[in-house]
C-alpha positions in Angstrom: -13.8 -3.5 -13.4 -12.3 -4.5 -16.5 -12.9 -1.0 -18.0 -11.5 0.7 -15.1 -7.6 1.1 -15.1 -5.9 -0.9 -12.3 -4.3 2.2 -10.9 -7.2 4.2 -10.3 -9.1 1.2 -8.4 -5.9 0.9 -6.2 -5.9 4.6 -5.7 -9.4 4.2 -4.8 -9.1 1.6 -2.3 -6.0 3.8 -0.9 -8.3 6.5 0.0 -11.0 4.0 1.4 -8.1 2.4 3.5 -7.0 5.8 5.0 -10.8 7.2 5.5 -12.8 4.4 6.8 -11.4 1.1 6.3 -7.8 0.7 7.9 -8.8 -3.5 7.6 -7.6 -3.4 4.0 -4.5 -1.6 4.7 -1.6 -4.2 4.1 -3.6 -5.7 1.3 -3.5 -2.2 -0.6 0.1 -2.0 0.3 0.7 -5.3 -1.7 -1.6 -3.9 -5.0 0.6 -0.7 -4.9 3.5 -2.2 -5.6 2.4 -3.1 -9.1 0.8 0.3 -10.2 3.3 0.5 -12.8 3.5 -3.2 -13.6 0.3 -4.6 -13.3 -0.7 -7.9 -14.8 -4.2 -9.4 -15.1 -3.6 -11.6 -11.7 -3.2 -8.0 -9.9 -6.6 -7.0 -11.4 -8.5 -9.9 -9.8 -6.8 -9.5 -6.5 -8.1 -5.9 -6.5 -11.5 -7.4 -7.5 -11.4 -9.5 -4.1 -10.6 -6.5 -1.8 -13.6 -5.0 -3.8 -15.9 -7.7 -3.4 -14.9 -8.1 0.5 -15.7 -4.6 1.0 -18.9 -5.0 -0.4 -20.0 -8.3 1.1 -18.8 -6.5 4.8 -21.6 -4.1 3.9 -24.3 -6.3 2.9 -24.4 -9.6 5.3 -27.4 -10.8 3.7 -24.9 -11.5 0.4 -22.1 -12.7 2.2 -23.5 -15.8 2.9 -22.9 -16.5 -1.4 -19.1 -16.6 -0.5 -18.9 -20.2 0.0 -20.9 -21.6 -2.3 -17.7 -22.6 -4.5 -16.3 -24.6 -1.7 -19.4 -26.5 -1.4 -19.5 -27.0 -4.9 -16.0 -28.8 -4.6 -17.1 -31.0 -1.9 -20.5 -32.2 -4.1 -18.0 -32.9 -7.1 -15.5 -35.1 -4.7 -18.6 -36.7 -3.0 -20.1 -37.7 -6.6 -16.2 -38.8 -7.8 -16.0 -36.4 -10.6 -12.8 -34.9 -8.8 -10.7 -37.8 -7.2 -7.7 -36.7 -5.4 -4.7 -38.8 -5.1 -1.3 -39.0 -3.2 1.5 -38.4 -5.7 5.0 -39.8 -4.8 8.2 -37.9 -4.4 9.3 -39.7 -7.5 6.2 -38.6 -9.7 6.1 -35.0 -7.9 8.6 -33.0 -10.2 7.9 -30.0 -8.2 9.2 -31.3 -5.0 12.3 -29.0 -5.2 10.3 -26.3 -5.2 8.6 -27.1 -2.0 10.7 -28.9 0.0 14.6 -30.3 0.9 15.4 -33.3 -1.2 18.6 -35.8 -1.3 20.7 -33.9 -3.4 20.7 -36.8 -6.2 16.7 -36.6 -6.2 17.2 -32.6 -6.7 19.5 -32.8 -9.9 17.3 -35.5 -11.0 13.9 -33.7 -10.9 15.2 -30.3 -12.0 17.0 -32.3 -15.4 13.2 -33.9 -16.1 11.9 -30.3 -15.5 14.1 -28.8 -18.2 15.6 -26.5 -16.0 19.1 -28.0 -15.5 20.6 -24.8 -17.3 19.3 -22.8 -14.4 22.0 -24.1 -12.2 24.9 -23.3 -14.4 23.2 -20.3 -16.5 22.4 -16.9 -15.5 19.6 -16.7 -18.2 16.8 -18.4 -16.4 17.0 -16.3 -13.0 13.3 -16.1 -12.1 11.0 -18.2 -9.8 7.6 -17.1 -9.2 5.5 -19.6 -7.2 1.8 -19.2 -7.0 -0.8 -20.5 -4.2 -1.7 -23.7 -4.8 -5.2 -24.7 -5.8 -6.1 -28.2 -4.6 -4.1 -30.0 -1.9 -4.1 -33.9 -1.5 -6.4 -35.2 1.8 -3.5 -37.6 2.0 -0.4 -35.2 2.0 -0.4 -32.0 4.2 1.1 -29.0 2.3 5.0 -28.6 2.9 4.5 -25.0 4.5 8.1 -24.1 4.8 10.3 -22.1 2.3 12.6 -24.9 1.2 16.2 -24.6 2.2 17.2 -26.0 -1.2 16.3 -22.7 -2.6 20.1 -21.7 -1.8 21.3 -24.1 -4.7 19.9 -21.3 -7.1 23.3 -19.4 -6.8 22.4 -17.4 -10.3 18.9 -16.6 -8.8 18.1 -13.0 -9.3 14.0 -12.7 -8.9 12.3 -15.0 -6.1 8.3 -14.1 -5.5 6.1 -16.4 -3.3 3.5 -13.7 -2.5 -0.1 -15.4 -1.4 1.1 -18.8 -0.4 0.8 -20.7 3.2 4.2 -20.5 4.0 5.2 -20.1 7.6 8.4 -21.2 10.1 11.3 -19.1 9.3 12.8 -17.8 6.2 16.0 -20.6 5.7 19.8 -19.6 6.4 20.4 -20.7 2.8 18.6 -17.6 1.5 21.8 -15.9 2.3 23.7 -17.6 -0.4 21.8 -16.0 -3.3 24.1 -13.4 -3.7 22.7 -12.0 -7.0 19.0 -11.7 -5.6 17.6 -8.4 -6.7 14.1 -8.9 -6.2 12.3 -10.7 -3.0 8.9 -11.4 -2.5 7.0 -13.3 0.2 4.4 -11.2 1.3 1.0 -12.3 2.5 2.0 -15.7 4.0 2.3 -17.0 7.6 5.7 -16.2 8.6 6.0 -15.2 12.4 9.6 -13.9 13.2 11.5 -10.7 13.5 12.9 -9.6 10.1 14.8 -12.7 8.6 18.3 -12.4 9.6 19.0 -14.2 6.2 18.4 -11.1 4.6 20.6 -8.8 5.8 23.1 -10.6 4.0 21.4 -9.7 0.6 23.1 -6.0 0.1 22.1 -6.9 -3.8 18.0 -6.4 -3.2 16.7 -3.7 -4.9 13.2 -4.8 -4.1 12.1 -6.3 -0.9 8.3 -6.9 -0.1 7.5 -8.5 3.1 4.5 -7.2 3.8 1.7 -9.6 6.0 1.0 -9.9 9.5 3.1 -11.6 11.7 6.9 -9.9 11.3 7.7 -7.5 14.6 10.2 -6.8 16.5 12.9 -3.6 15.6 15.3 -3.4 12.7 19.1 -3.3 12.5 20.2 0.5 13.1 21.9 0.5 9.5 19.4 -0.9 7.2 20.1 2.2 4.7 23.7 0.5 4.3 22.9 -2.9 4.6 20.8 -2.5 1.7 22.7 0.4 -0.5 20.7 -0.6 -3.8 17.0 -0.9 -2.4 14.8 1.2 -4.3 11.6 -0.3 -3.3 10.8 -1.3 0.1 7.6 -2.6 1.5 6.7 -3.9 5.2 3.3 -3.1 5.5 0.7 -4.9 7.7 3.3 -6.2 10.3 4.2 -5.5 14.1 7.6 -3.6 13.3 8.8 -1.2 16.0 11.6 1.3 16.5 12.4 4.2 14.3 12.8 2.9 10.8 12.9 6.3 9.2 16.1 7.5 10.7 17.6 4.0 9.6 16.4 4.4 5.9 17.2 7.8 5.3 21.0 6.6 4.0 19.0 4.8 1.1 20.0 6.7 -1.7 18.2 4.9 -4.5 14.8 4.9 -2.3 11.6 4.9 -4.9 9.2 3.7 -3.2 8.6 3.3 1.1 5.6 1.4 2.2 5.4 1.0 6.3 1.7 0.9 6.4 0.1 -0.3 9.8 3.0 -1.3 11.9 4.2 0.2 15.3 6.8 2.6 14.1 7.7 5.6 16.4 9.9 8.9 16.1 9.0 11.2 13.4 10.4 11.9 9.8 14.0 13.0 10.0 14.6 16.2 7.9 17.9 13.8 5.8 14.6 12.4 3.8 14.9 15.5 1.6 18.3 14.1 0.4 16.3 10.9 -1.2 16.0 12.8 -4.8 14.6 9.5 -6.0 11.3 9.3 -3.6 8.2 8.7 -5.4 6.2 6.8 -2.8 6.5 7.8 1.3 3.4 6.0 2.9 4.1 5.7 6.5 -0.1 5.8 7.4 -1.2 3.9 10.6 1.3 4.0 12.8 2.5 5.6 16.2 4.6 8.5 14.5 4.7 11.5 16.1 6.2 15.6 15.9 5.3 18.7 17.8 5.1 20.6 14.2 5.4 19.6 10.4 8.7 21.1 9.7 10.0 17.9 8.8 7.4 18.4 5.4 9.8 20.9 4.3 12.7 19.0 2.8 10.5 16.6 1.2 10.0 19.4 -1.3 13.8 18.4 -2.8 12.2 15.3 -3.5 11.2 16.5 -7.0 9.4 13.5 -8.5 7.1 12.7 -5.4 3.6 11.5 -6.1 2.2 10.1 -2.9 2.8 11.4 0.6 0.8 9.7 3.3 1.1 10.3 7.0 -2.7 9.7 8.1 -3.6 8.0 11.4 -0.5 9.0 13.1 0.0 11.1 16.5 1.3 14.4 14.6 0.6 17.4 16.7 0.4 21.2 16.4 -0.1 24.1 14.0 -0.3 23.6 10.3 3.1 25.6 8.9 2.2 28.8 7.2 5.2 30.5 6.6 6.9 30.8 3.4 9.5 27.9 4.1 6.8 25.5 4.6 5.1 22.5 2.4 2.0 24.1 1.2 4.2 26.8 -0.4 7.0 25.0 -1.6 4.5 22.3 -2.9 3.5 24.5 -5.7 6.8 23.7 -7.3 5.9 20.0 -7.1 4.8 19.0 -10.7 3.9 15.6 -9.6 2.7 15.4 -6.0 -0.9 13.8 -6.8 -2.1 12.3 -3.1 -1.4 13.8 0.0 -3.1 12.3 3.2 -2.8 14.1 6.5 -5.7 12.9 8.3 -6.5 11.5 11.5 -4.1 13.5 13.4 -3.9 16.3 15.8 -3.3 19.3 13.4 -4.6 22.5 14.4 -5.0 26.3 13.0 -6.0 27.0 9.4 -5.6 25.3 6.1 -2.9 27.5 4.4 -4.3 29.2 1.4 -0.9 28.0 -0.3 -2.1 24.5 -0.4 -4.2 25.5 -3.3 -0.9 25.5 -5.4 -0.5 22.2 -5.5 -2.4 22.1 -8.5 -1.9 18.7 -9.5 -3.4 17.0 -7.2 -5.9 14.1 -7.4 -6.5 13.3 -3.7 -6.5 15.4 -0.6 -7.4 14.0 2.7 -7.4 16.2 5.9 -10.2 14.6 8.0 -10.2 14.2 11.5 -8.0 17.1 12.8 -8.9 19.7 14.4 -8.6 22.4 11.7 -10.5 25.8 11.8 -11.1 28.8 9.7 -12.3 28.9 6.1 -11.8 26.6 3.1 -9.2 28.3 1.1 -10.9 29.6 -2.0 -7.4 28.7 -3.9 -8.7 25.0 -3.4 -10.4 25.9 -6.9 -6.7 25.9 -8.5 -6.5 22.2 -8.0 -7.9 21.6 -11.8 -7.5 17.8 -11.3 -9.0 16.9 -7.9 -11.0 13.6 -8.0 -11.5 13.2 -4.3 -11.1 15.3 -1.0 -12.1 14.6 2.9 -12.2 17.6 5.0 -14.8 16.1 7.2 -14.6 15.9 11.0 -12.6 19.4 11.8 -13.8 22.8 12.7 -13.9 24.7 9.5 -16.5 27.5 9.3 -17.6 29.8 6.7 -19.2 29.7 3.2 -18.2 26.9 0.8 -16.0 28.0 -1.9 -18.1 28.1 -5.4 -15.1 27.6 -7.4 -14.0 24.4 -5.1 -17.4 23.0 -4.8 -17.8 23.3 -8.8 -14.7 21.7 -9.8 -15.9 19.3 -12.6 -12.9 16.9 -12.0 -14.5 15.5 -8.9 -15.5 12.0 -9.3 -15.4 10.0 -6.5 -15.8 11.7 -3.3 -16.3 15.3 -1.7 -16.8 14.9 2.0 -17.4 18.5 3.7 -19.4 17.0 6.9 -19.1 17.6 10.5 -17.9 21.1 10.7 -19.5 24.5 11.1 -19.9 25.6 7.6 -22.7 28.4 6.9 -24.7 29.5 4.0 -26.1 28.2 1.1 -24.5 25.1 -0.9 -23.5 27.1 -4.0 -25.1 26.6 -7.6 -21.8 25.4 -9.0 -22.3 22.0 -7.1 -24.1 21.4 -10.4 -21.2 21.3 -12.3 -19.7 18.1 -10.7 -22.0 15.7 -12.5 -19.8 12.8 -12.6 -19.4 12.8 -8.5 -20.4 9.5 -6.9 -21.0 10.9 -3.3 -21.2 14.7 -1.7 -21.6 15.0 2.0 -22.3 17.9 3.6 -24.4 16.8 6.8 -23.9 18.0 10.5 -22.9 21.8 9.5 -24.9 24.9 9.6 -25.8 25.5 6.4 -28.9 26.6 5.2 -31.2 28.3 2.4 -32.9 25.7 -0.4 -31.1 23.1 -2.1 -29.9 24.3 -6.0 -32.0 23.2 -8.2 -28.9 22.2 -10.2 -28.5 19.4 -8.1 -31.4 18.0 -9.2 
């Protein structure tokens, strides 16, 4: 994967999440955070998700996953690796892992060379990564240390991918300069951490994992007036958060994937002029129409809109005041996911005006009529899934002939007729083409060979 851009890999995983693999939803939600500022560790994490998908497809190969753990056991048995207990006096990292008496805490901080952190705002970041080796004689400390409240100048606290549990300590509320708080993929189990409600300075909040639950406060947008990026994916949150966040004017990215949120997308979301990513995939949102999409055309920077795997019903809007017609004014929209809802009627031809789209997913709805010939105008389209609908008629040659298709084109489980256009030979970089379970006839074009 070293020669493939990180953003490309993440977007492929996002598509897999929407189409067939909702089990990777909250992991992909974490990877999405770093599309604009990824480092090597993020690429390694994306690789792990790819290996998970690959091993899930081939049980015969998954048996090799545990080899590295067996190798460590052998090294310990052969005494090539010796695990020893380290006392508090010698464990300089203890201030970062547990509460300590004040004097010992200060002594350790001085020895680590971090004494200026307490008084100087120049060092304001703490990033704690998952431990690689755990002592056999000492259980890991699984709580977020209350002592973090001592870092009054702290601006960024990142503790993703660890084994932390219990509750977020109340002392976190003392960090009145904190702008970034990440504790995604740990083992916390509680309602939304109450101390966080006191951190009005937060610009980025990431608690994506599996065990947070319950309703959120009614005035979330007012509590976090500076919030720009909010990642709550993969939890069990309930209630109508979208109404709560419509008052957050600086919101850039909102990821609520795989929760139990209800309600719909409020019309007031059209006031979020800075919005880039809106992802509410896999919730319990519902609406009898898609009129809420129209105000989103005011979000001139919108790049990703994902409302897949919810309970939106009704006809696809076709009037001039609807989202497809106005999306043609969107120079930035690149990803549109409306799959696995209960949308009906025909696909508006005006959707072909969204010429900058890279990914289009409409599968698992009840759409009928023909595939708009205007889809051939989407000159940057790399992946599209229109499967499991009731589409009929022939396949537009200008659509299936788009040379930009490089991943998947899925038109299966419809009622498409006629011959497969010879223009299919133009998509030489396509990884997967599926036109099964239709009513196609005639010969397979020679261009496929």
